[in-house]
GUFIBA-597605 format. One record per residue (C-alpha): residue number from 1; residue in one letter; x, y, z. Coordinates in nm, 3 decimals, decimal comma. Layout:
<NUM A <X Y Z>>,
...
//
This chain:
<1 M <5,817 11,791 11,746>>,
<2 I <5,946 11,944 11,419>>,
<3 P <6,243 12,114 11,581>>,
<4 R <6,330 11,790 11,717>>,
<5 T <6,317 11,633 11,394>>,
<6 R <6,492 11,824 11,214>>,
<7 L <6,764 11,813 11,417>>,
<8 S <6,780 11,505 11,407>>,
<9 L <6,788 11,478 11,054>>,
<10 A <7,073 11,722 11,046>>,
<11 L <7,259 11,557 11,256>>,
<12 L <7,269 11,199 11,058>>,
<13 L <7,317 11,415 10,737>>,
<14 L <7,662 11,581 10,941>>,
<15 S <7,805 11,193 11,039>>,
<16 S <7,701 11,122 10,688>>,
<17 I <7,936 11,388 10,536>>,
<18 W <8,193 11,302 10,751>>,
<19 S <8,167 10,948 10,668>>,
<20 A <8,184 10,964 10,324>>,
<21 A <8,436 11,292 10,302>>,
<22 Q <8,696 11,033 10,454>>,
<23 D <8,635 10,847 10,179>>,
<24 V <8,662 11,055 9,905>>,
<25 S <9,019 11,274 10,047>>,
<26 S <9,172 10,947 10,104>>,
<27 S <9,305 10,942 9,746>>,
<28 H <9,516 11,157 9,568>>,
<29 S <9,659 11,139 9,194>>,
<30 V <9,888 11,376 9,069>>,
<31 S <9,940 11,396 8,647>>,
<32 A <10,281 11,289 8,529>>,
<33 Q <10,494 11,317 8,215>>,
<34 P <10,401 10,998 7,932>>,
<35 V <10,613 10,749 8,037>>,
<36 D <10,902 10,616 7,830>>,
<37 S <11,075 10,283 7,719>>,
<38 R <11,364 10,410 7,897>>,
<39 D <11,218 10,543 8,247>>,
<40 L <11,240 10,395 8,548>>,
<41 Y <10,860 10,349 8,756>>,
<42 L <10,904 10,306 9,104>>,
<43 K <10,654 10,168 9,321>>,
<44 V <10,768 10,347 9,702>>,
<45 R <10,627 10,164 10,074>>,
<46 L <10,638 10,437 10,300>>,
<47 D <10,768 10,433 10,611>>,
<48 S <10,451 10,589 10,752>>,
<49 P <10,141 10,699 10,591>>,
<50 L <10,242 11,026 10,448>>,
<51 K <9,955 11,360 10,611>>,
<52 L <9,943 11,508 10,249>>,
<53 S <9,771 11,835 10,412>>,
<54 K <10,044 11,907 10,688>>,
<55 E <10,375 11,836 10,467>>,
<56 K <10,575 12,190 10,372>>,
<57 T <10,860 12,212 10,144>>,
<58 G <11,191 12,081 10,246>>,
<59 D <11,049 11,781 10,444>>,
<60 Q <11,149 11,405 10,323>>,
<61 V <10,988 11,158 10,294>>,
<62 S <11,148 10,804 10,364>>,
<63 G <11,038 10,468 10,234>>,
<64 K <11,126 10,140 10,116>>,
<65 L <11,110 10,019 9,696>>,
<66 M <10,828 9,735 9,709>>,
<67 Q <10,913 9,580 9,403>>,
<68 D <11,250 9,508 9,234>>,
<69 V <11,326 9,775 8,925>>,
<70 Y <11,445 9,741 8,574>>,
<71 S <11,533 9,882 8,283>>,
<72 G <11,523 9,581 8,000>>,
<73 G <11,671 9,306 8,111>>,
<74 A <11,904 9,440 8,367>>,
<75 E <11,805 9,533 8,772>>,
<76 V <11,813 9,833 8,876>>,
<77 F <11,716 9,878 9,178>>,
<78 P <11,624 9,559 9,435>>,
<79 A <11,302 9,548 9,641>>,
<80 L <11,318 9,687 10,007>>,
<81 S <11,593 9,907 9,853>>,
<82 A <11,530 10,240 10,078>>,
<83 V <11,410 10,556 9,895>>,
<84 R <11,409 10,926 10,047>>,
<85 L <11,227 11,183 9,863>>,
<86 T <11,205 11,556 9,949>>,
<87 V <10,915 11,786 9,930>>,
<88 D <11,000 12,088 9,646>>,
<89 R <10,712 12,279 9,676>>,
<90 L <10,358 12,217 9,742>>,
<91 D <10,071 12,274 9,487>>,
<92 R <9,697 12,368 9,482>>,
<93 R <9,523 12,192 9,242>>,
<94 R <9,152 12,065 9,202>>,
<95 R <9,007 11,743 9,311>>,
<96 A <8,990 11,472 9,081>>,
<97 P <8,564 11,449 9,014>>,
<98 N <8,353 11,174 9,202>>,
<99 D <8,061 11,077 9,135>>,
<100 H <7,958 10,820 9,349>>,
<101 W <7,847 11,056 9,577>>,
<102 P <7,517 11,320 9,605>>,
<103 W <7,506 11,664 9,591>>,
<104 V <7,537 11,715 9,961>>,
<105 I <7,897 11,570 9,957>>,
<106 K <8,000 11,763 9,697>>,
<107 A <7,865 12,098 9,812>>,
<108 F <8,073 12,027 10,178>>,
<109 T <8,399 11,852 10,016>>,
<110 P <8,684 12,112 9,992>>,
<111 R <8,766 12,145 9,557>>,
<112 H <9,067 12,189 9,600>>,
<113 E <9,351 12,033 9,763>>,
<114 Q <9,741 12,088 9,869>>,
<115 V <9,947 11,834 9,688>>,
<116 P <10,342 11,798 9,803>>,
<117 V <10,542 11,796 9,459>>,
<118 F <10,879 11,550 9,449>>,
<119 H <11,107 11,639 9,192>>,
<120 I <11,494 11,483 9,334>>,
<121 A <11,492 11,126 9,496>>,
<122 S <11,767 10,906 9,653>>,
<123 V <11,769 10,513 9,653>>,
<124 T <12,032 10,319 9,833>>,
<125 D <12,210 10,053 9,641>>,
<126 P <12,288 9,723 9,849>>,
<127 D <12,671 9,899 9,950>>,
<128 G <12,529 10,166 10,058>>,
<129 S <12,591 10,433 9,755>>,
<130 Q <12,313 10,681 9,718>>,
<131 V <12,203 10,742 9,341>>,
<132 P <12,047 11,047 9,300>>,
<133 L <11,690 11,019 9,039>>,
<134 E <11,443 11,266 8,892>>,
<135 V <11,108 11,204 8,949>>,
<136 S <10,708 11,256 8,858>>,
<137 V <10,465 11,174 9,077>>,
<138 V <10,220 10,984 8,967>>,
<139 S <10,018 10,942 9,254>>,
<140 V <9,961 10,888 9,638>>,
<141 N <9,740 10,659 9,765>>,
<142 K <9,669 10,374 10,011>>,
<143 E <9,694 10,069 9,760>>,
<144 V <9,581 9,738 9,759>>,
<145 E <9,578 9,410 9,537>>,
<146 V <9,310 9,263 9,433>>,
<147 E <9,309 8,940 9,276>>,
<148 P <8,977 8,705 9,132>>,
<149 K <8,803 8,504 9,352>>,
<150 P <8,806 8,191 9,315>>,
<151 K <8,569 7,941 9,119>>,
<152 K <8,302 7,748 9,376>>,
<153 N <8,367 7,406 9,343>>,
<154 S <8,030 7,269 9,214>>,
<155 S <8,139 6,884 9,325>>,
<156 S <8,210 6,988 9,684>>,
<157 A <7,914 6,868 9,938>>,
<158 M <7,957 7,216 10,127>>,
<159 P <7,904 7,509 9,906>>,
<160 E <8,205 7,813 9,968>>,
<161 V <8,111 8,092 10,115>>,
<162 D <8,324 8,388 9,933>>,
<163 A <8,541 8,563 10,113>>,
<164 P <8,635 8,894 10,009>>,
<165 H <8,934 8,960 10,198>>,
<166 R <9,086 8,636 10,089>>,
<167 T <9,102 8,882 9,709>>,
<168 R <9,162 9,186 9,887>>,
<169 R <9,570 9,249 10,020>>,
<170 E <9,649 9,563 10,172>>,
<171 L <9,953 9,767 10,065>>,
<172 G <9,982 10,045 10,244>>,
<173 S <10,071 10,417 10,178>>,
<174 V <10,264 10,393 9,875>>,
<175 I <10,377 10,675 9,628>>,
<176 T <10,413 10,590 9,262>>,
<177 L <10,659 10,735 9,108>>,
<178 V <10,870 10,764 8,718>>,
<179 A <11,230 10,826 8,693>>,
<180 S <11,405 10,974 8,383>>,
<181 M <11,729 10,761 8,317>>,
<182 R <11,984 10,853 8,107>>,
<183 T <12,125 10,548 7,895>>,
<184 N <12,368 10,518 7,572>>,
<185 A <12,173 10,463 7,208>>,
<186 N <12,450 10,241 7,117>>,
<187 S <12,438 10,067 7,408>>,
<188 V <12,061 9,980 7,373>>,
<189 N <12,022 9,900 7,068>>,
<190 A <12,327 9,671 7,056>>,
<191 T <12,149 9,377 7,092>>,
<192 P <12,259 8,949 6,992>>,
<193 P <12,128 8,818 6,716>>,
<194 P <11,731 8,735 6,733>>,
<195 E <11,631 8,337 6,887>>,
<196 S <11,322 8,229 6,919>>,
<197 V <11,157 8,146 7,228>>,
<198 T <10,856 8,008 7,365>>,
<199 I <10,627 8,185 7,659>>,
<200 P <10,409 7,900 7,843>>,
<201 A <10,061 7,892 7,893>>,
<202 G <9,996 8,023 8,248>>,
<203 T <10,267 8,276 8,291>>,
<204 E <10,253 8,584 8,446>>,
<205 A <10,355 8,905 8,396>>,
<206 K <10,389 9,310 8,546>>,
<207 V <10,240 9,565 8,344>>,
<208 I <10,114 9,898 8,371>>,
<209 L <9,840 10,062 8,199>>,
<210 L <9,975 10,390 7,995>>,
<211 R <9,587 10,550 7,961>>,
<212 D <9,283 10,586 8,197>>,
<213 I <9,024 10,331 8,179>>,
<214 S <8,679 10,343 8,300>>,
<215 A <8,359 10,091 8,252>>,
<216 S <8,168 10,423 8,215>>,
<217 K <8,424 10,650 7,939>>,
<218 N <8,527 10,285 7,749>>,
<219 H <8,313 10,084 7,500>>,
<220 A <8,313 9,741 7,323>>,
<221 G <8,613 9,743 7,111>>,
<222 D <8,847 10,066 7,237>>,
<223 S <9,164 10,003 7,239>>,
<224 F <9,462 10,057 7,483>>,
<225 Q <9,815 9,969 7,584>>,
<226 A <10,017 9,897 7,850>>,
<227 R <10,446 9,930 7,912>>,
<228 L <10,579 9,565 8,139>>,
<229 V <10,773 9,653 8,394>>,
<230 E <10,921 9,349 8,500>>,
<231 P <11,085 9,137 8,266>>,
<232 V <10,959 8,786 8,239>>,
<233 F <11,150 8,527 8,338>>,
<234 L <11,164 8,100 8,249>>,
<235 E <11,439 7,947 8,543>>,
<236 S <11,750 8,185 8,478>>,
<237 R <11,587 8,309 8,071>>,
<238 I <11,474 8,672 8,018>>,
<239 L <11,159 8,571 7,779>>,
<240 L <11,072 8,927 7,735>>,
<241 P <11,236 9,244 7,870>>,
<242 E <11,073 9,526 8,056>>,
<243 G <10,999 9,754 7,835>>,
<244 T <10,792 9,550 7,594>>,
<245 L <10,468 9,733 7,487>>,
<246 F <10,136 9,498 7,508>>,
<247 E <9,796 9,568 7,265>>,
<248 G <9,503 9,540 7,418>>,
<249 T <9,120 9,530 7,359>>,
<250 V <8,796 9,626 7,597>>,
<251 V <8,560 9,336 7,518>>,
<252 K <8,244 9,436 7,740>>,
<253 S <8,231 9,760 7,892>>,
<254 Q <7,872 9,892 8,135>>,
<255 A <7,838 10,175 8,307>>,
<256 P <7,686 10,167 8,618>>,
<257 R <7,368 10,181 8,624>>,
<258 T <7,005 10,307 8,819>>,
<259 L <6,957 10,084 9,105>>,
<260 S <7,314 10,130 9,270>>,
<261 R <7,405 9,893 8,992>>,
<262 S <7,767 9,833 8,932>>,
<263 G <7,963 9,930 8,647>>,
<264 S <8,203 9,710 8,520>>,
<265 I <8,483 9,604 8,199>>,
<266 V <8,643 9,260 8,038>>,
<267 L <8,964 9,389 7,934>>,
<268 T <9,198 9,140 7,707>>,
<269 F <9,577 9,192 7,586>>,
<270 T <9,566 9,031 7,188>>,
<271 N <9,958 9,185 7,114>>,
<272 M <10,268 9,252 7,239>>,
<273 S <10,636 9,456 7,089>>,
<274 L <10,917 9,374 7,171>>,
<275 P <11,140 9,628 7,231>>,
<276 G <11,369 9,549 6,887>>,
<277 G <11,009 9,592 6,720>>,
<278 I <10,888 9,238 6,684>>,
<279 G <10,571 9,154 6,763>>,
<280 S <10,370 8,876 6,827>>,
<281 P <9,981 8,834 6,874>>,
<282 I <9,890 8,632 7,235>>,
<283 A <9,537 8,629 7,458>>,
<284 A <9,607 8,704 7,761>>,
<285 S <9,388 8,845 8,027>>,
<286 V <9,349 9,046 8,361>>,
<287 A <9,509 8,839 8,702>>,
<288 G <9,522 9,104 8,929>>,
<289 A <9,566 9,469 8,950>>,
<290 Q <9,746 9,723 9,239>>,
<291 I <9,465 10,050 9,292>>,
<292 S <9,370 10,241 9,530>>,
<293 Q <9,171 10,115 9,851>>,
<294 R <8,901 10,284 9,827>>,
<295 S <8,840 10,202 9,504>>,
<296 H <8,622 9,899 9,574>>,
<297 T <8,701 9,756 9,230>>,
<298 V <8,665 9,292 9,263>>,
<299 I <8,731 9,127 9,002>>,
<300 D <8,533 8,719 8,961>>,
<301 A <8,709 8,404 8,847>>,
<302 E <8,627 8,478 8,479>>,
<303 G <8,864 8,814 8,497>>,
<304 R <8,553 9,068 8,514>>,
<305 M <8,632 9,388 8,682>>,
<306 H <8,309 9,560 8,835>>,
<307 G <8,217 9,763 9,120>>,
<308 D <8,187 9,628 9,436>>,
<309 R <7,800 9,618 9,616>>,
<310 P <7,756 9,986 9,853>>,
<311 G <7,947 9,974 10,145>>,
<312 K <7,811 10,143 10,499>>,
<313 A <7,886 10,446 10,466>>,
<314 W <7,737 10,513 10,104>>,
<315 M <7,368 10,325 10,277>>,
<316 L <7,438 10,606 10,575>>,
<317 V <7,501 10,887 10,353>>,
<318 N <7,145 10,821 10,113>>,
<319 I <6,953 10,712 10,343>>,
<320 G <7,032 11,021 10,499>>,
<321 T <7,000 11,238 10,221>>,
<322 T <6,659 11,056 10,146>>,
<323 A <6,544 11,119 10,444>>,
<324 G <6,624 11,541 10,444>>,
<325 I <6,452 11,552 10,084>>,
<326 A <6,119 11,361 10,220>>,
<327 K <6,124 11,635 10,533>>,
<328 E <6,193 11,933 10,308>>,
<329 V <5,928 11,866 10,000>>,
<330 D <5,659 11,783 10,243>>,
<331 D <5,738 12,069 10,480>>,
<332 G <5,807 12,291 10,107>>,
<333 T <5,477 12,160 9,977>>,
<334 Q <5,243 12,237 10,245>>,
<335 L <5,385 12,559 10,243>>,
<336 I <5,317 12,653 9,909>>,
<337 I <4,996 12,483 9,868>>,
<338 E <4,860 12,690 10,182>>,
<339 A <5,015 13,001 10,032>>,
<340 L <4,800 12,980 9,740>>,
<341 V <4,483 12,829 9,897>>,
<342 S <4,381 13,069 10,155>>,
<343 T <4,109 12,838 10,261>>,
<344 A <4,356 12,478 10,329>>,
<345 T <4,550 12,385 10,673>>,
<346 D <4,773 12,201 10,793>>,
<347 A <4,537 11,864 10,843>>,
<348 S <4,396 11,907 10,460>>,
<349 T <4,751 11,922 10,256>>,
<350 A <4,899 11,696 10,458>>,
<351 G <4,799 11,334 10,268>>,
<352 T <4,927 11,540 9,959>>,
<353 A <5,269 11,693 10,127>>,
<354 R <5,329 11,312 10,220>>,
<355 I <5,245 11,182 9,843>>,
<356 I <5,460 11,376 9,689>>,
<357 S <5,743 11,374 9,933>>,
<358 T <5,707 11,023 9,907>>,
<359 C <5,781 11,041 9,519>>,
<360 A <6,048 11,227 9,499>>,
<361 S <6,270 11,060 9,816>>,
<362 T <6,178 10,741 9,589>>,
<363 I <6,287 10,933 9,254>>,
<364 F <6,611 10,973 9,420>>,
<365 L <6,678 10,637 9,563>>,
<366 L <6,602 10,435 9,230>>,
<367 T <6,780 10,693 9,030>>,
<368 R <7,182 10,653 9,206>>,
<369 H <7,381 10,448 9,012>>,
<370 G <7,656 10,192 9,167>>,
<371 R <8,001 10,202 9,154>>,
<372 D <8,177 10,228 8,885>>,
<373 V <8,519 10,113 8,791>>,
<374 V <8,816 10,365 8,727>>,
<375 L <9,167 10,234 8,654>>,
<376 P <9,393 10,566 8,625>>,
<377 K <9,720 10,568 8,385>>,
<378 Y <10,008 10,337 8,531>>,
<379 T <9,782 10,145 8,727>>,
<380 Q <10,030 9,830 8,813>>,
<381 M <9,838 9,513 8,639>>,
<382 K <9,920 9,101 8,639>>,
<383 I <9,788 8,922 8,357>>,
<384 V <9,869 8,617 8,287>>,
<385 F <9,895 8,503 7,924>>,
<386 D <9,602 8,220 7,860>>,
<387 R <9,802 8,019 7,537>>,
<388 P <10,109 7,936 7,430>>,
<389 V <10,338 8,247 7,228>>,
<390 E <10,613 8,181 7,041>>,
<391 V <10,832 8,509 6,999>>,
<392 F <11,164 8,579 6,814>>,
<393 N <11,309 8,803 7,171>>,
<394 P <11,600 8,990 7,049>>,
<395 T <11,698 9,059 7,409>>,
<396 V <11,676 8,671 7,559>>,
<397 G <11,948 8,563 7,749>>,
<398 S <12,037 8,409 8,107>>,
<399 A <11,925 8,664 8,417>>,
<400 L <12,203 8,876 8,560>>,
<401 G <12,385 8,675 8,840>>,
<402 N <12,351 8,352 8,724>>,
//
């Protein structure tokens, strides 16, 4: 009976470990050089999923730009431009730590991985010419775009049921790159006289974070910076050029807690500085983010980012681990008592062993933490201006081609 029970537990644990390992290994982050105000930010949707373990030096990877690429107020490459990258070499790097899974998963998960390094990329212009770029890889992920859940309409007779898939859009396999751009300093600094412009409330902007942020490591009052990656337009006028820097503050942060309670974080943007050095106080909040498919982060109607509820793989892993702990503690306690007490038998020690094993498995379940909210450096976010802002923009003007 005991061997059959252990075999069932072993099969359950192995299936749990395999499921979680798929989760852990699907996201790969690669460090890159610090972003400069003149660097280009590119997001490339791959034509086919990239299998990192099978890539070799010299292999080529192709895809298309997910969004327009800008420098200042000028469009450098339009969206859907073809991109081709060549694997320069393979680096053996340590996997990013994942504290969501129990130690059983960490014991069977490889600590290192082979990651392809790209240094050269070529972008095909609309006229067919290829533009070579020196690039650094930021991340290689299957990404999703998350947006706030809509507020419930209290006046409606029939309550609406939350549909998470409506606020979570699949983006596919994406490589995020930072490309160096050589510019003439005189042309960058040559700007027309300042002009006052008003950014209406509700205006959206796309920014990237310039540092890592997480609910477990950041606290209320912590500051951070973000960079605008696409100009903000009003009809044909450029209100804010690419490269505008935003300063933000962590309003509230709650680290993951026991009883599987997820962490949460609230961010706000309080100031922005244009490339010309002119700063303005603002009030803006998070309205969306492009994150790894496995991050399980959601945004509520108030803009609070928090971990989603545990999924099936999490439940399967923890149930299997709990059952394994209970069985091993039960058997181990009986063996220890019988070794110390010569008159003890299996029948006399069964009750005590069962109580101890139940306590051990209960402690394990109660001390399990929920999901964390992790926003790596270069995470792209959509923010919304909560109130009108008047700025003196030295680069205001008409969009190219209008």
